A tleap script that builds the chain and sets N, CA, C and O, in Angstrom:
source leaprc.protein.ff14SB
mol = sequence {
  NMET ASN ASP TYR THR ALA LYS ASP LEU SER
  ASP HIE GLU PRO GLU ASP ASN GLU ASN ASN
  ASP ASN ASP LYS ARG ALA PHE ASP GLU MET
  ASN SER GLN ILE GLN LEU VAL LEU GLN ASP
  MET LYS ASP LYS PHE GLN THR MET SER ASP
  GLN ILE LEU SER ARG ILE ASP ASP MET GLY
  ALA ARG ILE ASP ASP LEU GLU LYS ASN ILE
  SER ASP LEU MET ILE HIE ALA GLY LEU GLU
  THR PRO ASP CLYS
}
set mol.1.N position { 66.965 103.767 80.148 }
set mol.1.CA position { 68.349 104.548 80.194 }
set mol.1.C position { 68.098 105.998 80.421 }
set mol.1.O position { 67.571 106.577 79.471 }
set mol.2.N position { 68.414 106.840 81.678 }
set mol.2.CA position { 67.986 108.229 82.788 }
set mol.2.C position { 69.091 109.306 81.522 }
set mol.2.O position { 70.267 109.446 81.187 }
set mol.3.N position { 68.100 109.691 81.298 }
set mol.3.CA position { 69.256 110.916 80.659 }
set mol.3.C position { 69.332 112.508 81.114 }
set mol.3.O position { 68.850 113.479 80.531 }
set mol.4.N position { 70.289 112.446 82.663 }
set mol.4.CA position { 69.749 113.264 83.903 }
set mol.4.C position { 71.156 114.873 83.245 }
set mol.4.O position { 72.347 114.571 83.169 }
set mol.5.N position { 70.811 115.992 82.969 }
set mol.5.CA position { 71.272 117.052 82.675 }
set mol.5.C position { 71.303 117.799 84.166 }
set mol.5.O position { 70.592 117.591 85.149 }
set mol.6.N position { 72.488 118.832 83.950 }
set mol.6.CA position { 72.730 119.092 84.922 }
set mol.6.C position { 72.116 119.718 86.103 }
set mol.6.O position { 72.409 119.488 87.276 }
set mol.7.N position { 70.730 120.999 85.406 }
set mol.7.CA position { 69.843 120.997 85.944 }
set mol.7.C position { 69.221 120.209 87.150 }
set mol.7.O position { 69.117 120.262 88.376 }
set mol.8.N position { 68.835 119.369 85.956 }
set mol.8.CA position { 68.290 117.808 86.831 }
set mol.8.C position { 68.876 117.423 88.372 }
set mol.8.O position { 68.337 117.192 89.454 }
set mol.9.N position { 70.242 117.480 87.897 }
set mol.9.CA position { 71.546 117.022 89.573 }
set mol.9.C position { 71.265 117.384 89.991 }
set mol.9.O position { 70.607 116.946 90.934 }
set mol.10.N position { 71.568 119.259 89.604 }
set mol.10.CA position { 71.692 120.456 91.023 }
set mol.10.C position { 69.929 120.964 91.759 }
set mol.10.O position { 69.884 121.790 92.671 }
set mol.11.N position { 68.883 120.447 91.296 }
set mol.11.CA position { 67.711 120.320 91.325 }
set mol.11.C position { 66.813 119.300 92.436 }
set mol.11.O position { 65.680 119.289 92.917 }
set mol.12.N position { 68.150 118.409 92.521 }
set mol.12.CA position { 67.391 116.951 93.722 }
set mol.12.C position { 68.104 116.887 94.654 }
set mol.12.O position { 69.268 116.520 94.818 }
set mol.13.N position { 66.989 117.442 95.558 }
set mol.13.CA position { 67.107 117.289 96.701 }
set mol.13.C position { 66.719 116.097 97.018 }
set mol.13.O position { 66.064 115.367 96.273 }
set mol.14.N position { 67.298 115.670 98.745 }
set mol.14.CA position { 66.677 113.847 99.548 }
set mol.14.C position { 65.262 114.088 99.878 }
set mol.14.O position { 64.669 115.040 100.385 }
set mol.15.N position { 64.952 113.094 99.496 }
set mol.15.CA position { 63.545 112.655 99.644 }
set mol.15.C position { 63.287 112.810 101.156 }
set mol.15.O position { 62.349 113.436 101.648 }
set mol.16.N position { 64.365 112.074 101.897 }
set mol.16.CA position { 64.439 112.553 103.222 }
set mol.16.C position { 65.551 112.499 104.107 }
set mol.16.O position { 66.686 112.343 103.657 }
set mol.17.N position { 65.342 112.605 105.244 }
set mol.17.CA position { 66.894 113.027 106.190 }
set mol.17.C position { 67.175 111.865 106.651 }
set mol.17.O position { 67.832 111.746 107.685 }
set mol.18.N position { 66.670 110.701 105.882 }
set mol.18.CA position { 67.071 109.147 105.955 }
set mol.18.C position { 69.249 108.587 106.321 }
set mol.18.O position { 69.958 107.941 107.093 }
set mol.19.N position { 69.302 109.422 105.135 }
set mol.19.CA position { 70.270 109.054 104.191 }
set mol.19.C position { 71.287 110.423 104.887 }
set mol.19.O position { 72.258 110.495 104.134 }
set mol.20.N position { 71.375 111.101 105.590 }
set mol.20.CA position { 72.041 112.073 105.976 }
set mol.20.C position { 71.858 111.142 107.606 }
set mol.20.O position { 72.966 110.683 107.886 }
set mol.21.N position { 71.229 110.918 108.251 }
set mol.21.CA position { 70.958 110.578 109.591 }
set mol.21.C position { 72.144 108.955 109.407 }
set mol.21.O position { 73.153 108.860 110.106 }
set mol.22.N position { 71.862 108.170 108.671 }
set mol.22.CA position { 72.805 106.386 108.349 }
set mol.22.C position { 74.089 107.666 108.378 }
set mol.22.O position { 74.707 107.720 109.441 }
set mol.23.N position { 74.537 108.749 107.199 }
set mol.23.CA position { 75.938 108.994 107.526 }
set mol.23.C position { 76.266 109.498 108.490 }
set mol.23.O position { 77.404 109.355 108.937 }
set mol.24.N position { 75.315 110.246 109.083 }
set mol.24.CA position { 76.273 110.424 110.437 }
set mol.24.C position { 76.183 109.477 111.815 }
set mol.24.O position { 76.458 109.872 112.948 }
set mol.25.N position { 75.790 108.306 111.496 }
set mol.25.CA position { 75.141 107.102 112.432 }
set mol.25.C position { 76.978 106.401 111.704 }
set mol.25.O position { 77.835 106.326 112.585 }
set mol.26.N position { 77.267 106.130 110.805 }
set mol.26.CA position { 77.849 105.790 110.600 }
set mol.26.C position { 79.295 106.653 110.665 }
set mol.26.O position { 80.296 106.033 111.023 }
set mol.27.N position { 79.393 107.860 110.373 }
set mol.27.CA position { 80.679 108.435 110.884 }
set mol.27.C position { 81.102 108.424 112.524 }
set mol.27.O position { 82.256 108.442 112.953 }
set mol.28.N position { 79.973 108.392 113.252 }
set mol.28.CA position { 80.013 108.091 114.374 }
set mol.28.C position { 80.738 106.832 115.546 }
set mol.28.O position { 81.475 106.729 116.527 }
set mol.29.N position { 79.750 105.905 114.420 }
set mol.29.CA position { 80.371 104.705 114.536 }
set mol.29.C position { 81.789 104.490 114.632 }
set mol.29.O position { 82.438 104.229 115.645 }
set mol.30.N position { 82.503 104.746 112.508 }
set mol.30.CA position { 83.665 105.120 112.294 }
set mol.30.C position { 84.364 105.604 113.839 }
set mol.30.O position { 85.005 104.728 114.421 }
set mol.31.N position { 84.271 106.748 114.396 }
set mol.31.CA position { 84.639 107.749 114.879 }
set mol.31.C position { 84.804 107.390 115.961 }
set mol.31.O position { 85.774 107.839 116.571 }
set mol.32.N position { 83.772 106.296 116.699 }
set mol.32.CA position { 83.957 105.232 117.845 }
set mol.32.C position { 85.290 104.553 118.255 }
set mol.32.O position { 86.164 104.696 119.110 }
set mol.33.N position { 84.912 103.496 116.889 }
set mol.33.CA position { 86.046 102.385 116.736 }
set mol.33.C position { 87.236 102.924 116.647 }
set mol.33.O position { 88.166 102.230 117.059 }
set mol.34.N position { 87.559 104.336 116.077 }
set mol.34.CA position { 88.899 104.820 116.145 }
set mol.34.C position { 89.176 105.178 117.209 }
set mol.34.O position { 90.136 104.686 117.802 }
set mol.35.N position { 88.212 106.378 117.880 }
set mol.35.CA position { 88.877 106.249 119.055 }
set mol.35.C position { 89.711 105.198 119.842 }
set mol.35.O position { 90.821 105.484 120.292 }
set mol.36.N position { 88.935 103.530 120.047 }
set mol.36.CA position { 88.867 102.848 120.601 }
set mol.36.C position { 89.979 102.709 120.504 }
set mol.36.O position { 90.646 103.249 121.386 }
set mol.37.N position { 90.806 101.857 119.304 }
set mol.37.CA position { 92.047 101.457 118.523 }
set mol.37.C position { 92.703 102.496 118.806 }
set mol.37.O position { 93.869 102.123 118.937 }
set mol.38.N position { 92.608 103.984 119.039 }
set mol.38.CA position { 93.788 104.783 119.596 }
set mol.38.C position { 93.545 104.481 121.477 }
set mol.38.O position { 94.444 104.358 122.309 }
set mol.39.N position { 92.556 104.445 121.632 }
set mol.39.CA position { 92.997 104.173 123.498 }
set mol.39.C position { 93.826 102.692 123.652 }
set mol.39.O position { 94.472 102.354 124.644 }
set mol.40.N position { 93.702 102.180 122.848 }
set mol.40.CA position { 94.473 100.359 122.553 }
set mol.40.C position { 95.919 100.828 122.443 }
set mol.40.O position { 96.857 100.286 123.027 }
set mol.41.N position { 95.986 101.610 121.851 }
set mol.41.CA position { 96.859 101.919 120.770 }
set mol.41.C position { 98.150 102.514 122.591 }
set mol.41.O position { 99.183 102.188 123.175 }
set mol.42.N position { 97.091 103.446 122.641 }
set mol.42.CA position { 97.601 103.738 123.509 }
set mol.42.C position { 98.311 103.249 124.951 }
set mol.42.O position { 99.503 103.264 125.256 }
set mol.43.N position { 96.919 102.725 125.877 }
set mol.43.CA position { 97.634 101.858 126.824 }
set mol.43.C position { 99.015 100.464 126.836 }
set mol.43.O position { 99.796 100.096 127.713 }
set mol.44.N position { 98.690 99.860 124.909 }
set mol.44.CA position { 99.955 99.516 124.712 }
set mol.44.C position { 101.396 99.884 124.872 }
set mol.44.O position { 102.352 99.175 125.188 }
set mol.45.N position { 101.323 101.310 124.545 }
set mol.45.CA position { 102.769 101.622 124.738 }
set mol.45.C position { 102.938 102.562 125.732 }
set mol.45.O position { 103.890 103.342 125.770 }
set mol.46.N position { 101.903 102.503 126.663 }
set mol.46.CA position { 101.918 103.016 128.395 }
set mol.46.C position { 103.285 102.021 128.561 }
set mol.46.O position { 104.498 102.232 128.550 }
set mol.47.N position { 102.290 100.629 128.747 }
set mol.47.CA position { 102.927 98.985 128.978 }
set mol.47.C position { 104.021 98.734 128.698 }
set mol.47.O position { 104.790 98.373 129.589 }
set mol.48.N position { 104.397 98.828 127.536 }
set mol.48.CA position { 105.356 98.893 127.148 }
set mol.48.C position { 106.307 99.809 127.793 }
set mol.48.O position { 107.131 99.373 128.597 }
set mol.49.N position { 106.245 100.941 127.514 }
set mol.49.CA position { 106.927 101.795 128.358 }
set mol.49.C position { 107.308 101.318 130.104 }
set mol.49.O position { 108.414 100.899 130.445 }
set mol.50.N position { 106.442 101.450 130.796 }
set mol.50.CA position { 106.713 100.246 131.885 }
set mol.50.C position { 107.498 99.688 132.162 }
set mol.50.O position { 108.414 99.727 132.984 }
set mol.51.N position { 106.955 98.770 131.027 }
set mol.51.CA position { 108.540 97.547 131.132 }
set mol.51.C position { 109.661 98.166 130.861 }
set mol.51.O position { 110.684 98.027 131.532 }
set mol.52.N position { 109.546 98.948 129.783 }
set mol.52.CA position { 111.576 99.500 129.448 }
set mol.52.C position { 112.278 99.588 130.474 }
set mol.52.O position { 113.347 99.092 130.831 }
set mol.53.N position { 111.087 100.721 131.183 }
set mol.53.CA position { 111.639 101.265 132.467 }
set mol.53.C position { 112.137 100.504 133.803 }
set mol.53.O position { 112.875 100.805 134.741 }
set mol.54.N position { 111.417 99.433 133.455 }
set mol.54.CA position { 111.828 98.755 135.120 }
set mol.54.C position { 112.682 97.914 134.616 }
set mol.54.O position { 113.210 97.376 135.590 }
set mol.55.N position { 113.053 97.556 133.812 }
set mol.55.CA position { 113.902 96.764 132.968 }
set mol.55.C position { 115.468 97.622 132.684 }
set mol.55.O position { 116.382 96.799 132.620 }
set mol.56.N position { 115.914 98.978 132.518 }
set mol.56.CA position { 116.277 99.811 132.838 }
set mol.56.C position { 116.774 99.823 134.503 }
set mol.56.O position { 117.812 99.358 134.974 }
set mol.57.N position { 115.737 100.469 135.150 }
set mol.57.CA position { 116.450 100.179 136.337 }
set mol.57.C position { 116.749 98.895 137.108 }
set mol.57.O position { 117.264 98.871 138.226 }
set mol.58.N position { 116.310 97.654 136.280 }
set mol.58.CA position { 116.849 96.466 136.896 }
set mol.58.C position { 118.290 96.404 136.771 }
set mol.58.O position { 119.118 96.428 137.681 }
set mol.59.N position { 118.577 96.278 134.878 }
set mol.59.CA position { 120.040 97.324 135.087 }
set mol.59.C position { 120.835 97.860 134.414 }
set mol.59.O position { 121.467 97.601 133.390 }
set mol.60.N position { 120.672 99.254 135.624 }
set mol.60.CA position { 120.869 99.999 136.523 }
set mol.60.C position { 121.413 99.147 137.711 }
set mol.60.O position { 122.643 99.104 137.742 }
set mol.61.N position { 120.901 98.602 138.492 }
set mol.61.CA position { 121.060 97.927 139.929 }
set mol.61.C position { 121.424 96.689 139.594 }
set mol.61.O position { 121.472 95.996 140.611 }
set mol.62.N position { 121.872 95.735 138.043 }
set mol.62.CA position { 123.221 94.645 137.815 }
set mol.62.C position { 124.813 95.768 138.503 }
set mol.62.O position { 125.701 95.578 139.334 }
set mol.63.N position { 124.426 96.903 137.562 }
set mol.63.CA position { 125.629 97.181 136.925 }
set mol.63.C position { 126.128 98.163 138.519 }
set mol.63.O position { 127.212 98.742 138.597 }
set mol.64.N position { 125.119 98.161 139.611 }
set mol.64.CA position { 125.704 99.300 140.755 }
set mol.64.C position { 126.555 97.697 141.432 }
set mol.64.O position { 127.568 97.667 142.131 }
set mol.65.N position { 125.960 96.835 141.071 }
set mol.65.CA position { 126.067 95.332 141.745 }
set mol.65.C position { 127.580 94.775 141.576 }
set mol.65.O position { 128.443 94.308 142.319 }
set mol.66.N position { 127.390 95.171 139.753 }
set mol.66.CA position { 129.236 94.077 139.371 }
set mol.66.C position { 130.051 95.309 139.664 }
set mol.66.O position { 131.227 95.005 139.466 }
set mol.67.N position { 129.954 96.552 140.043 }
set mol.67.CA position { 130.469 97.343 140.310 }
set mol.67.C position { 131.304 96.842 141.323 }
set mol.67.O position { 132.486 96.499 141.290 }
set mol.68.N position { 130.090 96.871 142.647 }
set mol.68.CA position { 130.301 96.836 144.229 }
set mol.68.C position { 131.775 95.287 144.143 }
set mol.68.O position { 132.920 95.339 144.593 }
set mol.69.N position { 130.895 93.795 143.200 }
set mol.69.CA position { 132.037 93.152 143.379 }
set mol.69.C position { 133.095 93.458 142.627 }
set mol.69.O position { 134.042 93.258 143.388 }
set mol.70.N position { 133.560 93.853 141.509 }
set mol.70.CA position { 134.727 94.438 141.464 }
set mol.70.C position { 136.115 95.030 141.686 }
set mol.70.O position { 137.275 94.962 141.278 }
set mol.71.N position { 134.941 95.955 143.004 }
set mol.71.CA position { 135.841 97.321 143.619 }
set mol.71.C position { 136.007 96.032 144.913 }
set mol.71.O position { 137.096 96.204 145.463 }
set mol.72.N position { 135.155 94.680 145.602 }
set mol.72.CA position { 135.480 94.111 146.115 }
set mol.72.C position { 136.702 93.144 146.219 }
set mol.72.O position { 137.509 92.964 147.132 }
set mol.73.N position { 136.535 92.410 144.608 }
set mol.73.CA position { 137.378 91.693 143.908 }
set mol.73.C position { 139.161 93.158 143.980 }
set mol.73.O position { 140.294 93.298 144.442 }
set mol.74.N position { 138.697 93.449 143.607 }
set mol.74.CA position { 140.487 94.469 143.765 }
set mol.74.C position { 140.750 94.451 145.235 }
set mol.74.O position { 141.826 93.923 145.516 }
set mol.75.N position { 140.214 94.786 146.010 }
set mol.75.CA position { 140.347 94.545 147.440 }
set mol.75.C position { 141.456 93.175 148.112 }
set mol.75.O position { 142.580 92.976 148.571 }
set mol.76.N position { 140.420 92.625 147.827 }
set mol.76.CA position { 140.678 91.109 147.782 }
set mol.76.C position { 142.226 90.533 147.467 }
set mol.76.O position { 142.978 89.944 148.243 }
set mol.77.N position { 142.441 90.902 146.079 }
set mol.77.CA position { 143.446 91.123 145.788 }
set mol.77.C position { 144.495 92.350 145.350 }
set mol.77.O position { 144.972 92.429 144.218 }
set mol.78.N position { 144.759 93.238 146.365 }
set mol.78.CA position { 145.431 94.007 147.392 }
set mol.78.C position { 145.690 95.049 146.194 }
set mol.78.O position { 146.877 95.345 146.058 }
set mol.79.N position { 144.970 95.535 145.481 }
set mol.79.CA position { 145.311 96.666 144.393 }
set mol.79.C position { 144.632 97.322 144.647 }
set mol.79.O position { 144.612 98.389 144.033 }
set mol.80.N position { 143.690 97.077 145.688 }
set mol.80.CA position { 142.952 98.238 145.827 }
set mol.80.C position { 142.727 98.502 147.457 }
set mol.80.O position { 142.335 97.510 148.072 }
set mol.81.N position { 142.933 99.746 148.247 }
set mol.81.CA position { 142.746 99.343 150.493 }
set mol.81.C position { 140.945 99.827 150.219 }
set mol.81.O position { 140.482 100.763 149.568 }
set mol.82.N position { 140.503 99.130 150.735 }
set mol.82.CA position { 139.039 99.717 151.751 }
set mol.82.C position { 138.458 100.948 151.772 }
set mol.82.O position { 139.054 101.934 152.206 }
set mol.83.N position { 137.072 100.987 151.237 }
set mol.83.CA position { 137.052 102.703 151.477 }
set mol.83.C position { 136.788 102.431 152.442 }
set mol.83.O position { 136.688 101.240 152.737 }
set mol.84.N position { 136.426 104.026 153.889 }
set mol.84.CA position { 135.832 103.799 154.874 }
set mol.84.C position { 134.702 105.367 155.518 }
set mol.84.O position { 134.027 105.262 156.542 }
savepdb mol mol.pdb
quit
């Protein structure tokens, strides 16, 4: 069993920079993976946003067509005079 004192632990220096290098590589790899995930999420949100805007535009066009058809029906029914 190892009995370390506080002095023993505080005097301990890494044998080499290998652990620091491994930690830096692990951090860099994790940072890279996080960046990829965030970019993927950004791309997906942009795609969804574009789809939503496209559907809103389509719905606007359908509403305009519906208003025109209702107006035409009212004119044919004699309830409204045609716009000139």
